[in-house]
ZADO-1210 file (C-alpha; in nm, 4 decimals, padded with zeros to 6 digits):
<atoms>
<atom x="00.0000" y="00.0000" z="00.0000" code="MET" pos="1"/>
<atom x="00.1394" y="00.3379" z="-00.0998" code="HIS" pos="2"/>
<atom x="00.1723" y="00.5928" z="00.1763" code="GLU" pos="3"/>
<atom x="-00.0416" y="00.8914" z="00.0801" code="TYR" pos="4"/>
<atom x="00.0614" y="01.1233" z="00.3608" code="PHE" pos="5"/>
<atom x="00.4335" y="01.1046" z="00.2847" code="SER" pos="6"/>
<atom x="00.3607" y="01.1521" z="-00.0862" code="LEU" pos="7"/>
<atom x="00.2328" y="01.4980" z="00.0062" code="PHE" pos="8"/>
<atom x="00.4745" y="01.5613" z="00.2945" code="GLY" pos="9"/>
<atom x="00.1943" y="01.5581" z="00.5526" code="LEU" pos="10"/>
<atom x="00.1901" y="01.4032" z="00.9000" code="PRO" pos="11"/>
<atom x="-00.0087" y="01.0802" z="00.9219" code="GLU" pos="12"/>
<atom x="-00.3028" y="01.2225" z="01.1155" code="ARG" pos="13"/>
<atom x="-00.6764" y="01.2521" z="01.0643" code="PHE" pos="14"/>
<atom x="-00.6667" y="01.6287" z="01.1202" code="ALA" pos="15"/>
<atom x="-00.5035" y="01.7821" z="00.8152" code="ILE" pos="16"/>
<atom x="-00.4976" y="02.1320" z="00.6728" code="ASP" pos="17"/>
<atom x="-00.7011" y="02.1170" z="00.3494" code="PRO" pos="18"/>
<atom x="-00.5137" y="02.4156" z="00.2031" code="ALA" pos="19"/>
<atom x="-00.1799" y="02.2471" z="00.2724" code="GLN" pos="20"/>
<atom x="-00.3091" y="01.9296" z="00.1052" code="LEU" pos="21"/>
<atom x="-00.4180" y="02.1287" z="-00.2018" code="ASP" pos="22"/>
<atom x="-00.0770" y="02.2966" z="-00.2326" code="VAL" pos="23"/>
<atom x="00.1086" y="01.9680" z="-00.1874" code="ALA" pos="24"/>
<atom x="-00.1132" y="01.7956" z="-00.4449" code="TYR" pos="25"/>
<atom x="-00.0535" y="02.0681" z="-00.7038" code="ARG" pos="26"/>
<atom x="00.3206" y="02.0436" z="-00.6386" code="HIS" pos="27"/>
<atom x="00.3255" y="01.6642" z="-00.6870" code="VAL" pos="28"/>
<atom x="00.1041" y="01.6880" z="-00.9958" code="GLN" pos="29"/>
<atom x="00.3360" y="01.9486" z="-01.1472" code="ALA" pos="30"/>
<atom x="00.6275" y="01.7077" z="-01.1008" code="GLN" pos="31"/>
<atom x="00.4618" y="01.3995" z="-01.2515" code="VAL" pos="32"/>
<atom x="00.2058" y="01.5387" z="-01.4959" code="HIS" pos="33"/>
<atom x="00.2216" y="01.3321" z="-01.8164" code="PRO" pos="34"/>
<atom x="00.2567" y="01.6481" z="-02.0302" code="ASP" pos="35"/>
<atom x="00.6041" y="01.6971" z="-01.8821" code="ARG" pos="36"/>
<atom x="00.7089" y="01.3590" z="-02.0213" code="PHE" pos="37"/>
<atom x="00.5868" y="01.3893" z="-02.3809" code="VAL" pos="38"/>
<atom x="00.9420" y="01.3780" z="-02.5199" code="ASN" pos="39"/>
<atom x="01.0604" y="01.0989" z="-02.2887" code="HIS" pos="40"/>
<atom x="01.0661" y="00.7250" z="-02.3484" code="SER" pos="41"/>
<atom x="00.7515" y="00.5139" z="-02.3388" code="GLU" pos="42"/>
<atom x="00.8618" y="00.3629" z="-02.0060" code="ALA" pos="43"/>
<atom x="00.9154" y="00.7079" z="-01.8505" code="GLU" pos="44"/>
<atom x="00.5754" y="00.8252" z="-01.9765" code="ARG" pos="45"/>
<atom x="00.4135" y="00.5151" z="-01.8270" code="ARG" pos="46"/>
<atom x="00.5818" y="00.5734" z="-01.4887" code="VAL" pos="47"/>
<atom x="00.4749" y="00.9392" z="-01.4930" code="ALA" pos="48"/>
<atom x="00.1166" y="00.8323" z="-01.5656" code="MET" pos="49"/>
<atom x="00.1278" y="00.5840" z="-01.2767" code="GLN" pos="50"/>
<atom x="00.2565" y="00.8534" z="-01.0395" code="TRP" pos="51"/>
<atom x="-00.0084" y="01.1004" z="-01.1580" code="ALA" pos="52"/>
<atom x="-00.2773" y="00.8372" z="-01.1040" code="THR" pos="53"/>
<atom x="-00.1416" y="00.7616" z="-00.7561" code="LEU" pos="54"/>
<atom x="-00.1373" y="01.1334" z="-00.6718" code="ALA" pos="55"/>
<atom x="-00.5011" y="01.1673" z="-00.7837" code="ASN" pos="56"/>
<atom x="-00.6076" y="00.8644" z="-00.5788" code="GLU" pos="57"/>
<atom x="-00.4155" y="00.9851" z="-00.2740" code="ALA" pos="58"/>
<atom x="-00.5631" y="01.3337" z="-00.3022" code="PHE" pos="59"/>
<atom x="-00.9221" y="01.2041" z="-00.3315" code="ARG" pos="60"/>
<atom x="-00.8693" y="00.9786" z="-00.0305" code="THR" pos="61"/>
<atom x="-00.7123" y="01.2407" z="00.1950" code="LEU" pos="62"/>
<atom x="-00.9516" y="01.5187" z="00.0891" code="LYS" pos="63"/>
<atom x="-01.2589" y="01.3202" z="00.1966" code="ASN" pos="64"/>
<atom x="-01.2748" y="01.2861" z="00.5789" code="PRO" pos="65"/>
<atom x="-01.4516" y="00.9501" z="00.5755" code="LEU" pos="66"/>
<atom x="-01.2144" y="00.8030" z="00.3169" code="ALA" pos="67"/>
<atom x="-00.9187" y="00.9473" z="00.5127" code="ARG" pos="68"/>
<atom x="-01.0414" y="00.7816" z="00.8339" code="ALA" pos="69"/>
<atom x="-01.0831" y="00.4464" z="00.6587" code="ARG" pos="70"/>
<atom x="-00.7371" y="00.4803" z="00.5055" code="TYR" pos="71"/>
<atom x="-00.5792" y="00.5596" z="00.8430" code="LEU" pos="72"/>
<atom x="-00.7485" y="00.2594" z="01.0006" code="LEU" pos="73"/>
<atom x="-00.6233" y="00.0341" z="00.7198" code="GLU" pos="74"/>
<atom x="-00.2718" y="00.1767" z="00.7629" code="ARG" pos="75"/>
<atom x="-00.2960" y="00.0783" z="01.1296" code="ARG" pos="76"/>
<atom x="-00.4004" y="-00.2746" z="01.0413" code="GLY" pos="77"/>
<atom x="-00.7714" y="-00.2381" z="01.1139" code="VAL" pos="78"/>
<atom x="-01.0306" y="-00.3256" z="00.8510" code="GLU" pos="79"/>
<atom x="-01.3574" y="-00.1368" z="00.8776" code="VAL" pos="80"/>
<atom x="-01.5308" y="-00.4282" z="00.7028" code="ASP" pos="81"/>
<atom x="-01.8680" y="-00.2532" z="00.7260" code="ALA" pos="82"/>
<atom x="-02.0233" y="-00.4702" z="00.4566" code="GLU" pos="83"/>
<atom x="-01.9865" y="-00.7866" z="00.6652" code="ARG" pos="84"/>
<atom x="-01.9537" y="-00.6551" z="01.0178" code="ASN" pos="85"/>
<atom x="-02.2613" y="-00.4430" z="01.0786" code="THR" pos="86"/>
<atom x="-02.2649" y="-00.4667" z="01.4577" code="GLY" pos="87"/>
<atom x="-02.3471" y="-00.1340" z="01.6179" code="MET" pos="88"/>
<atom x="-02.4724" y="-00.0140" z="01.9489" code="SER" pos="89"/>
<atom x="-02.8442" y="-00.0419" z="02.0194" code="ASN" pos="90"/>
<atom x="-02.8650" y="00.3343" z="02.0572" code="ALA" pos="91"/>
<atom x="-02.7268" y="00.3897" z="01.7085" code="PHE" pos="92"/>
<atom x="-02.9519" y="00.1206" z="01.5609" code="LEU" pos="93"/>
<atom x="-03.2499" y="00.3030" z="01.7120" code="MET" pos="94"/>
<atom x="-03.1195" y="00.6323" z="01.5685" code="GLN" pos="95"/>
<atom x="-03.0922" y="00.4676" z="01.2252" code="GLN" pos="96"/>
<atom x="-03.4539" y="00.3536" z="01.2431" code="MET" pos="97"/>
<atom x="-03.5672" y="00.7022" z="01.3473" code="GLU" pos="98"/>
<atom x="-03.3770" y="00.8644" z="01.0603" code="TRP" pos="99"/>
<atom x="-03.5156" y="00.6154" z="00.8066" code="ARG" pos="100"/>
<atom x="-03.8709" y="00.6764" z="00.9304" code="GLU" pos="101"/>
<atom x="-03.8165" y="01.0522" z="00.9163" code="ALA" pos="102"/>
<atom x="-03.6903" y="01.0285" z="00.5570" code="VAL" pos="103"/>
<atom x="-03.9880" y="00.8150" z="00.4563" code="GLU" pos="104"/>
<atom x="-04.2316" y="01.0568" z="00.6219" code="GLU" pos="105"/>
<atom x="-04.0662" y="01.3569" z="00.4566" code="ALA" pos="106"/>
<atom x="-04.0416" y="01.1986" z="00.1107" code="ALA" pos="107"/>
<atom x="-04.2879" y="01.4492" z="-00.0417" code="ASP" pos="108"/>
<atom x="-04.1774" y="01.7530" z="00.1593" code="ASP" pos="109"/>
<atom x="-03.8633" y="01.9283" z="00.0309" code="ALA" pos="110"/>
<atom x="-03.8339" y="02.1535" z="00.3366" code="GLU" pos="111"/>
<atom x="-03.8555" y="01.8588" z="00.5757" code="ALA" pos="112"/>
<atom x="-03.5922" y="01.6723" z="00.3720" code="LEU" pos="113"/>
<atom x="-03.3623" y="01.9757" z="00.3779" code="LYS" pos="114"/>
<atom x="-03.4101" y="02.0025" z="00.7547" code="ARG" pos="115"/>
<atom x="-03.3179" y="01.6344" z="00.7923" code="LEU" pos="116"/>
<atom x="-03.0148" y="01.6897" z="00.5732" code="GLU" pos="117"/>
<atom x="-02.8997" y="01.9815" z="00.7908" code="ARG" pos="118"/>
<atom x="-02.9505" y="01.7763" z="01.1079" code="ASP" pos="119"/>
<atom x="-02.7583" y="01.4872" z="00.9582" code="LEU" pos="120"/>
<atom x="-02.4725" y="01.7175" z="00.8492" code="ALA" pos="121"/>
<atom x="-02.4541" y="01.8607" z="01.2029" code="ARG" pos="122"/>
<atom x="-02.4361" y="01.5108" z="01.3532" code="ASP" pos="123"/>
<atom x="-02.1701" y="01.4108" z="01.0981" code="GLU" pos="124"/>
<atom x="-01.9529" y="01.7109" z="01.1934" code="ARG" pos="125"/>
<atom x="-01.9720" y="01.6130" z="01.5608" code="VAL" pos="126"/>
<atom x="-01.8895" y="01.2532" z="01.4752" code="MET" pos="127"/>
<atom x="-01.5918" y="01.3587" z="01.2585" code="LEU" pos="128"/>
<atom x="-01.4563" y="01.5520" z="01.5575" code="ASP" pos="129"/>
<atom x="-01.4938" y="01.2327" z="01.7601" code="ASP" pos="130"/>
<atom x="-01.3064" y="01.0387" z="01.4880" code="VAL" pos="131"/>
<atom x="-01.0249" y="01.2952" z="01.5058" code="LYS" pos="132"/>
<atom x="-01.0034" y="01.2497" z="01.8823" code="ASP" pos="133"/>
<atom x="-01.0144" y="00.8694" z="01.8571" code="ALA" pos="134"/>
<atom x="-00.7436" y="00.8507" z="01.5885" code="LEU" pos="135"/>
<atom x="-00.5150" y="01.1438" z="01.6661" code="ASP" pos="136"/>
<atom x="-00.5440" y="01.1905" z="02.0408" code="GLU" pos="137"/>
<atom x="-00.6543" y="00.8661" z="02.2044" code="GLU" pos="138"/>
<atom x="-00.5392" y="00.6024" z="01.9566" code="GLY" pos="139"/>
<atom x="-00.8713" y="00.4261" z="02.0187" code="ASP" pos="140"/>
<atom x="-00.9048" y="00.2231" z="01.6999" code="LEU" pos="141"/>
<atom x="-01.2111" y="00.0322" z="01.8232" code="VAL" pos="142"/>
<atom x="-01.3985" y="00.3589" z="01.8788" code="GLN" pos="143"/>
<atom x="-01.2738" y="00.4960" z="01.5454" code="ALA" pos="144"/>
<atom x="-01.4046" y="00.1900" z="01.3576" code="VAL" pos="145"/>
<atom x="-01.7454" y="00.2234" z="01.5234" code="GLU" pos="146"/>
<atom x="-01.7615" y="00.5914" z="01.4306" code="LEU" pos="147"/>
<atom x="-01.6546" y="00.5257" z="01.0724" code="VAL" pos="148"/>
<atom x="-01.9253" y="00.2622" z="01.0325" code="ARG" pos="149"/>
<atom x="-02.1812" y="00.5085" z="01.1636" code="ARG" pos="150"/>
<atom x="-02.0553" y="00.7767" z="00.9261" code="LEU" pos="151"/>
<atom x="-02.0808" y="00.5342" z="00.6349" code="MET" pos="152"/>
<atom x="-02.4459" y="00.4775" z="00.7199" code="PHE" pos="153"/>
<atom x="-02.5036" y="00.8510" z="00.7504" code="MET" pos="154"/>
<atom x="-02.3375" y="00.9146" z="00.4136" code="GLU" pos="155"/>
<atom x="-02.5669" y="00.6582" z="00.2527" code="LYS" pos="156"/>
<atom x="-02.8698" y="00.8164" z="00.4185" code="LEU" pos="157"/>
<atom x="-02.7616" y="01.1608" z="00.2961" code="ARG" pos="158"/>
<atom x="-02.7425" y="01.0268" z="-00.0613" code="ARG" pos="159"/>
<atom x="-03.0965" y="00.8906" z="-00.0203" code="GLU" pos="160"/>
<atom x="-03.2137" y="01.2332" z="00.0972" code="ILE" pos="161"/>
<atom x="-03.0380" y="01.3964" z="-00.2003" code="ASP" pos="162"/>
<atom x="-03.2072" y="01.1482" z="-00.4354" code="ASP" pos="163"/>
<atom x="-03.5478" y="01.2216" z="-00.2798" code="ALA" pos="164"/>
<atom x="-03.4880" y="01.5957" z="-00.3194" code="LEU" pos="165"/>
<atom x="-03.3814" y="01.5478" z="-00.6816" code="ALA" pos="166"/>
<atom x="-03.7016" y="01.3521" z="-00.7520" code="GLN" pos="167"/>
<atom x="-03.9101" y="01.6310" z="-00.6031" code="LEU" pos="168"/>
<atom x="-03.7359" y="01.8867" z="-00.8263" code="GLU" pos="169"/>
<atom x="-03.8097" y="01.6832" z="-01.1421" code="ASN" pos="170"/>
</atoms>
């Protein structure tokens, strides 16, 4: 597995400076952009393309907080494995059911859906702060995995809300 943080000269932490990531990405891309290798050998052009692809993948991963958390957990030897391991606390399972019911009830009401989306975004921000604490401060990988699984559910629910809003607009 390539190490994305070192590629951009960043510390391996959940909390990163997005502006610093953007600058580092542009710097790496300028170094490996395939246009710089037009007059080089086929092998050198291929390597440049591979590095540019890696830089793009690394940037997308580190830019997205949920993807960054999953990546950090994998780097630390912990698989999130949310597809097979869906165990969550009873309190969060109840919250999931409440959110699903609220989305179903609001399916024909754009304002209610937007309100749910705002509430969900607020809860996600709080949870991302908790992920930062679990990964960067406490080193609590068990807690971080639980939070990431919750955030994955919330991301899916937000997409469903976006889809419902898009259907109402059409």
